[in-house]
BARO-148894 format. One line per 3 residues: number of its first residue (from 0); their letters; for each residue x, y, z of C-alpha. Coordinates in steps of 0.02 Angstrom, whole numbers, always signed. Layout:
// BARO-148894
NUM = A = X:Y:Z ~ ...
// end
This chain:
// BARO-148894
0 = XXX = -166:+1321:+477 ~ -148:+1123:+474 ~ +8:+1059:+568
3 = XXX = +148:+939:+492 ~ +108:+819:+630 ~ -83:+799:+594
6 = XXX = -54:+799:+411 ~ +59:+657:+442 ~ -78:+578:+551
9 = XXX = -219:+601:+417 ~ -122:+507:+274 ~ -50:+370:+383
12 = XXX = -271:+342:+431 ~ -314:+389:+232 ~ -181:+247:+177
15 = XXX = -257:+123:+298 ~ -446:+161:+276 ~ -418:+167:+87
18 = XXX = -331:+10:+94 ~ -471:-95:+181 ~ -611:-15:+103
21 = XXX = -541:-54:-76 ~ -473:-243:-1 ~ -632:-279:+75
24 = XXX = -772:-174:-34 ~ -800:-234:-233 ~ -790:-83:-326
27 = XXX = -767:-178:-484 ~ -679:-117:-616 ~ -592:-13:-480
30 = XXX = -536:-169:-385 ~ -607:-334:-421 ~ -600:-428:-228
33 = XXX = -724:-555:-282 ~ -592:-637:-362 ~ -511:-674:-204
36 = XXX = -509:-843:-104 ~ -573:-787:+90 ~ -400:-845:+171
39 = XXX = -329:-729:+49 ~ -430:-588:+79 ~ -418:-608:+272
42 = XXX = -239:-641:+260 ~ -225:-478:+173 ~ -366:-373:+289
45 = XXX = -275:-438:+452 ~ -106:-418:+413 ~ -86:-235:+341
48 = XXX = -226:-188:+436 ~ -124:-230:+597 ~ +47:-168:+514
51 = XXX = -25:+17:+448 ~ -171:+6:+612 ~ -1:+15:+714
54 = XXX = +105:+159:+628 ~ -44:+259:+633 ~ -70:+243:+812
57 = XXX = +120:+265:+858 ~ +104:+426:+762 ~ -44:+480:+854
60 = XXX = +51:+419:+1017 ~ +216:+498:+1007 ~ +376:+542:+980
63 = XXX = +502:+420:+1084 ~ +567:+262:+1070 ~ +451:+134:+987
66 = XXX = +335:+242:+950 ~ +462:+357:+861 ~ +550:+206:+762
69 = XXX = +400:+98:+703 ~ +324:+219:+572 ~ +503:+257:+509
72 = XXX = +547:+79:+487 ~ +375:+11:+437 ~ +332:+149:+300
75 = XXX = +482:+115:+187 ~ +479:-72:+205 ~ +280:-61:+155
78 = XXX = +319:+63:-10 ~ +500:-83:-32 ~ +345:-221:-35
81 = XXX = +242:-118:-174 ~ +392:-88:-282 ~ +452:-266:-270
84 = XXX = +281:-334:-299 ~ +226:-221:-434 ~ +328:-96:-516
87 = XXX = +480:-210:-523 ~ +387:-347:-635 ~ +300:-215:-731
90 = XXX = +478:-143:-804 ~ +580:-281:-792 ~ +585:-439:-902
93 = XXX = +684:-545:-746 ~ +538:-511:-621 ~ +389:-503:-733
96 = XXX = +446:-720:-745 ~ +408:-736:-565 ~ +245:-789:-495
99 = XXX = +277:-685:-322 ~ +105:-739:-204 ~ -8:-698:-303
102 = XXX = -114:-737:-484 ~ -103:-570:-558 ~ -235:-624:-712
105 = XXX = -363:-693:-601 ~ -355:-545:-452 ~ -292:-384:-555
108 = XXX = -301:-441:-739 ~ -489:-355:-766 ~ -468:-212:-647
111 = XXX = -450:-22:-726 ~ -252:+19:-775 ~ -196:+197:-811
114 = XXX = -22:+131:-877 ~ -31:+38:-1029 ~ -47:-174:-975
117 = XXX = +114:-260:-1052 ~ +65:-431:-1103 ~ +164:-563:-971
120 = XXX = +189:-424:-840 ~ +111:-386:-720 ~ +37:-207:-726
123 = XXX = -5:-85:-592 ~ -166:-70:-596 ~ -266:+110:-555
126 = XXX = -312:+54:-352 ~ -153:+21:-333 ~ -63:+197:-417
129 = XXX = -162:+277:-293 ~ -119:+158:-139 ~ +72:+159:-206
132 = XXX = +74:+379:-225 ~ -54:+402:-29 ~ +117:+252:+29
135 = XXX = +245:+391:-49 ~ +184:+548:+19 ~ +163:+456:+186
138 = XXX = +348:+393:+201 ~ +398:+576:+157 ~ +283:+657:+275
141 = XXX = +339:+534:+424 ~ +519:+568:+404 ~ +477:+776:+403
144 = XXX = +374:+747:+542 ~ +491:+630:+642 ~ +653:+715:+596
147 = XX = +565:+886:+609 ~ +624:+933:+436
// end
């Protein structure tokens, strides 16, 4: 039987790999990375790769000091960013009016949707729904693992 700790590490690595692959590899209509400017793509890959990689590394290295706390802080922070960028604009008129950080129509307007697209609202596409689902499971597993629940 697989241990909770190994499962937690596996999900953190899956999250990292899934993010990096779907950011770098054109898989249209799952993603539309060809619409990204080179600087946008580089920032996305490097920033998230470093932060997610550091979290996975901490899970692998141990459960004391920095290694203990970084994943406990980072993954909920990541999830809150995903909620702020994708789900609040979808469900809230006020957030939908914001143009925070990216041009939705250019980057995600043609990607596969699993939920109904609401005109004028940023709709989470299938790729991001999968990514966010992996993040939610990873957050739960990290807390269960770190606190031996």
